[in-house]
VEXBADO-192176 format. One line per 8 residues: for each residue x, y, z of N, C-alpha, C, O. Coordinates in Angstrom, 1 decimal, decimal comma. Layout:
REM residues N
X/Y/Z/X/Y/Z/X/Y/Z/X/Y/Z; ...
//
This chain:
REM residues 72
0,8/-1,2/0,0/0,0/0,0/0,0/0,9/1,2/0,0/1,7/1,4/0,9; 0,8/2,1/-1,0/1,6/3,3/-1,1/1,0/4,4/-0,3/-0,2/4,6/-0,3; 1,8/5,2/0,3/1,3/6,3/1,1/1,5/7,6/0,2/2,3/7,7/-0,7; 0,6/8,6/0,6/0,7/9,9/-0,1/2,0/10,6/0,3/2,4/10,5/1,5; 2,6/11,3/-0,6/3,8/12,1/-0,2/3,4/13,2/0,8/2,3/13,8/0,7; 4,2/13,6/1,7/3,9/14,6/2,7/4,0/16,0/2,0/4,8/16,2/1,1; 3,1/16,9/2,5/3,1/18,3/2,0/2,6/19,2/3,1/1,9/18,7/4,0; 3,0/20,5/3,1/2,6/21,4/4,1/1,0/21,6/4,1/0,5/22,0/5,1
0,4/21,4/3,0/-1,0/21,6/2,9/-1,8/20,7/3,8/-2,9/21,0/4,2; -1,2/19,6/4,2/-1,8/18,6/5,1/-1,7/19,0/6,6/-2,3/18,4/7,4; -1,0/20,1/6,9/-0,9/20,6/8,3/-2,2/21,3/8,7/-2,7/22,2/8,0; -2,9/20,9/9,7/-4,1/21,5/10,2/-3,8/22,9/10,7/-2,7/23,3/11,0; -4,8/23,7/10,9/-4,7/25,1/11,5/-3,9/25,0/12,8/-4,1/24,0/13,6; -3,1/25,9/13,1/-2,3/26,0/14,4/-2,8/27,2/15,2/-2,1/27,6/16,1; -4,0/27,7/14,9/-4,5/28,8/15,6/-4,6/28,6/17,1/-5,0/27,5/17,6; -4,1/29,5/17,9/-4,1/29,4/19,3/-2,8/28,8/19,9/-2,7/28,6/21,1
-1,9/28,4/19,0/-0,7/27,7/19,4/0,5/28,7/19,2/0,5/29,6/18,4; 1,5/28,4/20,0/2,8/29,2/19,9/3,9/28,2/19,5/4,0/27,2/20,1; 4,6/28,6/18,4/5,7/27,7/17,9/7,0/28,5/18,1/7,1/29,6/17,6; 8,0/27,9/18,7/9,3/28,4/18,8/10,2/27,7/17,8/10,3/26,4/17,9; 10,7/28,4/16,8/11,5/27,8/15,8/13,0/28,2/15,9/13,3/29,4/15,8; 13,9/27,2/16,1/15,3/27,6/16,1/15,9/27,5/14,7/15,3/27,0/13,8; 17,0/28,2/14,5/17,7/28,2/13,2/16,7/28,8/12,2/16,7/28,3/11,0; 16,0/29,8/12,5/14,9/30,3/11,7/15,3/31,4/10,7/14,4/32,0/10,1
16,6/31,6/10,5/17,0/32,6/9,6/17,3/32,1/8,2/17,6/32,9/7,3; 17,4/30,8/8,1/17,6/30,2/6,7/17,2/28,7/6,7/16,9/28,1/7,7; 17,1/28,2/5,5/16,9/26,8/5,3/15,6/26,2/5,9/14,6/26,9/5,8; 15,7/25,1/6,5/14,5/24,4/7,0/13,8/25,2/8,1/12,6/25,2/8,2; 14,6/25,8/9,0/14,0/26,6/10,1/13,2/27,7/9,5/12,1/28,0/10,0; 13,7/28,4/8,5/13,0/29,5/8,0/11,7/29,1/7,3/10,6/29,7/7,4; 11,8/28,0/6,6/10,6/27,5/5,9/9,6/27,0/6,9/8,4/27,1/6,7; 10,0/26,3/8,0/9,1/25,9/9,0/8,4/27,0/9,7/7,2/27,0/9,8
9,1/28,1/10,0/8,5/29,3/10,6/7,5/29,9/9,6/6,4/30,3/10,1; 7,8/29,9/8,3/6,8/30,5/7,4/5,6/29,7/7,3/4,5/30,3/7,3; 5,7/28,4/7,2/4,5/27,5/7,1/3,7/27,6/8,4/2,4/27,7/8,3; 4,3/27,6/9,5/3,5/27,6/10,8/2,8/29,0/10,9/1,7/29,0/11,4; 3,4/30,1/10,5/2,8/31,3/10,5/1,6/31,4/9,6/0,5/31,9/9,9; 1,7/30,8/8,4/0,6/30,7/7,4/-0,5/29,9/8,0/-1,7/30,1/7,7; -0,2/28,9/8,8/-1,2/28,0/9,4/-1,8/28,6/10,7/-2,4/28,0/11,5; -1,5/29,9/11,0/-2,0/30,7/12,0/-1,4/30,5/13,4/-2,0/30,9/14,4
-0,2/29,9/13,5/0,5/29,8/14,7/1,2/31,1/15,0/1,6/31,8/14,1; 1,3/31,5/16,3/2,2/32,6/16,7/3,6/32,0/16,7/3,8/31,1/17,5; 4,5/32,5/15,9/5,8/32,0/15,7/6,9/32,9/16,4/6,9/34,1/16,2; 7,7/32,3/17,2/8,8/32,9/17,8/10,1/32,5/17,1/10,4/31,3/17,0; 10,8/33,4/16,5/12,1/33,1/15,8/13,2/33,1/16,8/13,6/34,2/17,3; 13,7/32,0/17,1/14,9/31,9/18,1/16,1/31,9/17,2/16,4/31,0/16,5; 16,9/33,0/17,4/18,1/33,2/16,5/19,3/33,5/17,3/19,2/34,0/18,5; 20,5/33,2/16,8/21,8/33,5/17,4/22,2/34,9/16,9/22,8/35,7/17,7
22,0/35,1/15,6/22,5/36,4/15,0/21,3/37,3/14,9/20,4/37,1/14,1; 21,3/38,4/15,8/20,2/39,3/15,8/19,9/40,0/14,5/18,8/40,2/14,1; 21,0/40,4/13,8/20,8/41,1/12,6/20,1/40,2/11,5/19,2/40,7/10,8; 20,5/39,0/11,5/19,8/38,0/10,5/18,4/37,8/11,0/17,5/37,7/10,1; 18,2/37,7/12,3/16,8/37,5/12,8/15,9/38,7/12,4/14,8/38,5/12,1; 16,5/39,9/12,6/15,7/41,1/12,2/15,3/41,1/10,7/14,2/41,5/10,3; 16,3/40,7/9,9/16,1/40,6/8,5/15,0/39,6/8,1/14,1/39,9/7,3; 15,0/38,4/8,8/14,0/37,4/8,6/12,6/37,9/9,0/11,6/37,7/8,3
12,6/38,6/10,2/11,3/39,1/10,7/10,8/40,1/9,7/9,6/40,1/9,5; 11,6/41,0/9,2/11,1/42,0/8,2/10,5/41,3/6,9/9,5/41,8/6,4; 11,2/40,3/6,5/10,6/39,5/5,3/9,3/38,9/5,6/8,4/39,0/4,8; 9,1/38,4/6,8/7,8/37,9/7,2/6,8/39,0/7,3/5,6/38,8/6,8; 7,2/40,2/7,8/6,3/41,3/7,9/5,8/41,7/6,5/4,7/42,1/6,3; 6,7/41,7/5,5/6,4/42,1/4,1/5,3/41,1/3,5/4,6/41,5/2,6; 5,3/39,9/4,0/4,4/38,9/3,5/3,1/38,9/4,4/2,3/37,9/4,3; 2,9/39,9/5,2/1,6/40,1/6,0/1,5/39,0/7,1/0,4/38,6/7,4
2,6/38,5/7,6/2,6/37,5/8,6/3,1/38,2/9,9/3,4/37,5/10,9; 3,2/39,5/10,0/3,8/40,2/11,1/3,1/40,0/12,4/3,8/40,0/13,5; 1,8/39,8/12,4/1,1/39,7/13,7/1,4/38,3/14,3/1,0/38,1/15,5; 2,0/37,4/13,6/2,2/36,1/14,1/3,7/35,7/14,3/4,0/34,6/14,7; 4,6/36,7/14,0/6,0/36,4/14,1/6,7/37,3/15,0/6,6/38,6/14,9; 7,5/36,8/15,9/8,3/37,6/16,8/9,7/37,0/16,8/10,0/35,9/16,4; 10,7/37,9/17,1/12,1/37,5/17,1/12,6/37,5/18,5/12,2/38,4/19,3; 13,4/36,6/18,9/14,0/36,7/20,2/15,5/36,2/20,2/16,2/36,2/21,2
//
């Protein structure tokens, strides 16, 4: 029996949840944060490099996800 390939569309709404995403300035962490924000989770970007974190946060804000994304 073959299973369906995984995709972000299969993630249910995350409304009312808080997600802390590490390594969220690039790669898998950044994509994870983006998808969770789109699924209505409040996302906290946990970063080591503050300037990269601010840049990532601004990019999320430009995509109208600002109310759900914070940097720490």
